[in-house]
C-alpha positions in Angstrom: 174.4 57.1 50.5 177.8 59.8 51.6 179.1 58.4 55.1 182.0 60.9 57.1 183.5 57.8 58.2 183.7 53.8 58.1 185.2 53.1 61.0 186.7 49.4 61.1 186.8 47.2 64.8 184.4 47.8 67.1 186.5 47.8 70.2 187.2 50.8 72.5 188.8 52.8 69.7 186.4 52.8 66.9 183.5 52.6 69.6 185.0 55.6 71.3 185.4 57.7 68.2 182.1 56.7 66.4 179.9 57.5 69.7 182.0 61.2 69.3 181.4 61.5 65.3 178.0 61.1 66.3 177.8 63.3 68.7 179.1 65.9 65.9 176.8 65.0 63.3 179.0 62.7 61.5 177.4 59.7 59.4 179.5 56.7 60.5 179.1 52.9 59.6 181.1 50.3 61.9 182.3 47.4 60.8 184.0 44.5 62.7 184.6 41.0 61.2 184.3 39.4 64.8 180.3 38.4 64.6 179.7 40.9 67.8 180.6 44.3 69.1 183.1 45.5 71.8 186.6 43.7 70.5 188.8 42.0 73.2 186.7 43.2 76.2 183.6 41.2 74.7 181.3 40.3 77.7 178.7 37.4 77.7 176.1 35.7 79.8 176.6 32.3 80.8 174.9 30.7 83.7 174.4 34.2 84.9 177.9 34.6 85.0 179.7 37.6 82.3 182.8 35.6 80.9 185.7 37.6 79.6 185.7 35.6 76.0 189.3 37.0 75.6 190.8 36.9 79.1 190.4 38.8 82.4 190.1 43.0 81.8 190.2 45.5 84.8 189.3 48.8 84.0 192.1 51.1 85.5 193.3 54.8 86.0 194.5 57.4 87.2 192.6 60.1 84.5 189.5 61.6 86.0 188.5 62.6 82.9 188.7 59.0 81.5 187.2 57.7 84.7 184.1 59.8 84.1 184.1 59.3 80.2 183.5 55.7 81.2 181.4 56.3 83.5 178.6 57.9 80.7 177.7 54.1 80.1 178.6 51.8 82.7 178.1 51.8 86.5 181.4 50.1 87.8 181.6 48.0 90.6 184.7 47.9 93.4 186.7 45.3 92.0 189.7 45.3 92.9 192.2 43.4 91.1 194.5 41.2 93.6 196.0 38.2 91.6 197.7 35.0 93.2 200.6 32.7 91.7 200.3 29.6 92.3 204.1 28.0 92.1 204.2 24.2 92.8 200.8 24.2 94.7 202.7 27.5 96.9 200.5 30.1 96.7 201.8 33.7 96.3 200.4 37.4 96.2 200.6 39.4 93.9 202.5 42.2 92.7 205.6 41.4 94.5 204.7 42.4 98.2 205.4 42.1 101.9 202.5 39.0 102.1 205.0 37.0 99.1 207.8 37.9 100.8 206.6 36.7 104.0 205.3 33.8 102.4 209.0 32.7 101.1 211.0 33.7 103.8 209.2 33.8 106.7 209.7 37.8 106.7 207.7 40.1 108.5 208.9 43.4 108.3 210.3 45.5 104.9 214.2 45.7 106.3 213.9 42.1 106.5 212.8 41.6 103.0 214.9 44.4 101.6 217.8 42.5 103.4 217.2 39.2 101.7 217.0 40.5 97.9 220.1 42.6 98.0 221.5 39.8 99.5 220.6 38.0 96.9 221.4 40.3 94.1 225.1 40.8 95.3 225.6 37.0 95.4 224.8 37.0 91.5 227.4 40.2 90.9 225.9 40.7 87.7 226.8 44.4 86.4 225.1 43.7 82.7 222.7 41.8 82.0 222.9 40.2 78.7 219.7 38.4 78.8 215.6 38.7 80.8 217.4 36.1 83.0 220.0 38.1 84.0 218.1 41.6 84.0 215.9 39.7 86.2 218.1 38.0 88.8 219.7 41.6 88.8 216.2 43.1 90.1 214.8 40.9 92.1 217.3 37.9 93.2 216.9 34.6 92.4 214.5 33.3 94.6 211.4 35.4 93.4 212.6 34.8 89.7 213.0 31.1 90.0 209.2 30.9 91.8 207.5 34.0 90.2 208.8 35.0 87.0 210.9 32.7 84.9 208.3 30.0 84.6 205.5 32.4 83.7 207.7 34.2 81.1 209.0 31.8 79.4 205.6 30.3 78.6 204.1 33.7 77.5 207.4 34.1 75.4 207.3 30.8 74.0 211.5 30.5 74.6 214.0 30.5 77.4 214.7 33.7 79.5 218.0 33.1 78.4 217.4 33.6 75.2 215.4 36.8 75.8 216.4 40.3 75.5 217.2 42.1 78.8 215.2 45.2 77.6 212.0 43.3 78.1 211.9 43.3 82.0 213.1 47.0 82.2 211.5 46.9 85.8 210.1 44.8 88.5 208.1 46.1 90.9 209.1 45.6 94.7 205.9 46.5 97.1 207.4 46.5 100.8 203.9 47.0 102.1 201.0 45.0 103.0 199.2 45.8 99.7 197.6 42.9 97.4 196.5 46.1 95.2 197.9 44.9 91.6 197.7 48.4 90.4 198.7 51.7 91.9 195.8 53.7 89.7 193.2 55.7 91.6 190.0 54.7 90.1 189.1 50.7 89.2 186.4 48.2 88.6 184.6 46.3 86.4 181.1 47.8 84.3 178.1 45.7 86.4 176.9 43.6 84.0 179.5 43.4 81.9 181.7 45.0 79.3 179.9 44.4 76.4 176.7 46.4 77.3 178.4 49.1 78.3 179.6 49.0 74.1 176.2 49.1 73.5 175.4 51.8 74.7 178.3 54.2 73.6 176.8 52.6 70.0 173.0 53.5 70.4 172.0 55.0 67.8 175.3 54.1 64.9 175.1 51.8 61.9 176.9 48.6 63.0 177.7 45.6 60.7 179.4 42.5 62.6 181.1 39.8 60.8 182.2 41.5 57.8 186.3 42.1 56.9 187.4 45.3 55.6 189.2 43.5 52.8 186.0 42.2 51.7 183.3 45.7 52.3 184.9 47.9 50.5 187.9 49.0 47.8 189.6 52.5 47.8 189.3 54.7 45.1 190.1 58.5 44.0 186.4 60.3 44.0 187.1 63.9 43.4 191.0 64.4 43.4 190.8 62.4 47.0 190.9 59.0 48.2 187.8 57.6 49.4 186.3 54.0 50.1 183.4 52.6 48.3 181.9 49.6 49.1 179.6 47.3 46.4 176.7 49.2 47.1 178.4 52.5 46.0 178.1 53.7 49.2 180.7 56.3 49.2 183.2 57.0 52.7 185.1 59.9 53.1 187.4 58.6 55.9 188.7 55.3 57.2 189.4 54.4 60.3 191.2 51.4 61.3 192.2 49.6 63.9 192.7 46.2 62.7 196.4 45.4 62.2 198.8 47.6 60.0 200.5 45.6 58.2 197.5 43.1 57.3 196.2 46.8 55.7 199.2 46.8 53.5 198.6 43.5 52.4 201.8 42.8 54.3 203.8 44.4 51.6 207.5 44.3 54.1 206.4 41.4 55.8 204.6 40.4 59.5 204.8 42.5 62.0 205.1 39.2 65.6 202.6 39.4 67.8 201.8 36.3 70.8 198.7 34.8 71.1 196.5 33.2 73.1 194.1 30.0 73.4 191.2 30.1 75.7 189.4 27.1 77.0 186.2 28.4 78.7 184.1 25.6 81.0 181.3 25.9 83.3 181.3 23.9 86.4 178.2 23.0 87.9 177.5 22.7 91.1 180.5 24.2 92.1 180.4 27.6 94.0 183.5 28.6 93.7 186.5 26.5 92.1 189.5 28.9 93.1 188.7 31.5 95.9 189.6 33.9 93.1 189.0 35.3 89.8 192.7 35.6 88.6 195.4 32.8 89.6 198.6 32.6 87.7 200.5 29.1 87.5 204.0 30.1 87.5 205.9 26.3 86.8 206.9 26.0 83.4 205.4 22.7 82.9 201.7 23.9 83.5 201.0 25.0 79.7 198.6 27.4 80.5 199.8 30.8 82.1 196.4 31.7 84.0 193.4 30.7 85.6 190.2 32.9 85.3 186.9 32.2 87.3 184.8 34.9 86.3 182.4 34.9 89.0 184.5 36.8 91.4 184.8 39.9 89.1 181.5 41.1 90.1 181.3 39.0 93.7 178.9 36.4 92.0 176.8 34.0 94.8 175.9 31.5 91.8 175.4 28.0 92.5 178.0 26.9 89.1 180.8 29.0 88.2 183.1 29.2 85.0 186.5 29.1 84.6 189.2 29.7 81.6 192.2 28.9 81.3 194.4 31.1 79.2 197.5 29.1 76.5 199.8 31.7 75.4 200.3 30.7 71.5 202.8 31.3 69.1 200.7 33.4 66.8 200.3 32.7 62.6 198.3 34.7 59.8 194.4 34.5 60.1 194.9 33.6 64.2 194.4 36.6 66.9 197.0 38.4 67.8 197.4 40.0 71.6 200.5 40.9 72.5 202.7 42.7 70.0 206.7 41.9 70.3 207.7 45.2 70.5 211.9 44.1 69.9 214.3 46.0 67.4 213.1 43.9 64.5 209.8 44.5 64.9 209.7 48.1 65.8 211.9 48.8 63.0 209.4 47.0 60.1 206.6 49.3 62.5 208.5 52.5 61.4 209.0 51.4 58.3 205.0 50.7 57.9 204.0 54.1 59.1 206.0 55.8 56.6 203.4 54.2 54.6 200.7 55.0 56.3 201.6 58.8 56.2 200.9 58.4 52.6 197.2 57.6 53.4 195.6 60.8 54.7 192.6 59.5 54.4 193.2 56.7 57.1 193.4 56.7 60.4 195.0 54.1 62.4 194.6 53.3 65.8 193.7 51.0 68.7 196.6 48.6 69.8 196.7 46.9 65.9 196.3 50.0 64.3 199.8 51.7 66.4 201.9 48.2 67.7 200.6 49.0 70.7 199.7 46.8 74.0 197.3 49.6 75.5 195.6 49.4 78.7 191.7 50.2 78.2 192.4 53.8 79.4 195.2 55.0 76.7 193.0 53.4 74.1 190.5 55.8 75.1 192.6 58.5 75.6 194.1 57.9 72.1 190.7 57.7 70.5 189.5 60.9 71.9 192.7 62.4 70.6 191.7 61.1 67.2 188.3 62.7 67.4 190.1 65.7 68.6 192.4 66.2 65.6 189.4 65.7 62.9 188.0 68.5 64.6 
């Protein structure tokens, strides 16, 4: 049997590409090494609650085209992302706004808040930040940095802020309004019933195999003067859409691109209607090992008598573990460029998604990239 595309990875990039190509009449097969579709946005029903298995995902975009696109597949609720930070029992609103500054200093006007921050920055006399700590201090002053940036960032990266390069934090947005909405985007929400249902609708009528890795499923060989993929049953795939790790595709020939990973501890709390009063609570002190606790029912305004929480622990990434955050420093970006040069010699392969392009993309950007790839294919 002959297919136009073998799509590797059933996350957003692969699913959007598969959906669009099926509409064009192309024959596609989609595979994923996990036992489920939807990649990192996978949600599953636990005690009547949609649990985000790989961390909180809130869809947000300012692109009406993308918003209209996803609304083909799901009805979105009106959830607004308004996380809070817990620093040694003190609760602060995020992003940094007038509610944050009022709680921290007792100020009530934007002028008072700006003066307090400017005083702290002036006292530090940092002209050319040499590391992340100095960069953050020069942007927000000592109080915000010590309570809300330092510990959280060090847990995320597994290193002292003094050992991290300054460019990691190019800016730290300060809002001088009483607005707890984390995102500025016009459109925001979560699919009613979870993301998995949304992706299932994208993939209606499309052949999908889960629990299958690319490396075990096909080999690449030349047929009729061009490269293609062939599986063990002799089925032929004219082109490959690869959304896995770019360096893994090339068998780490030039070395490993680096990532930070995550570990999740999920717990169902019976007869606990409301554990923390918010979907996302960040723990910003270094001594608490997890970075945040997610209470999933609040994403859909749940009223169940039980609740499900997930503690999220940053972790060192090692080969074979799940990569989450590309470490886009100078060393890794230089290595990525070398792999991209190797990819240019593979015109039969389209590399896409956050792993294939070694970038941390928001969901709307992944969809936009997938639609662009479809357009380039004609």
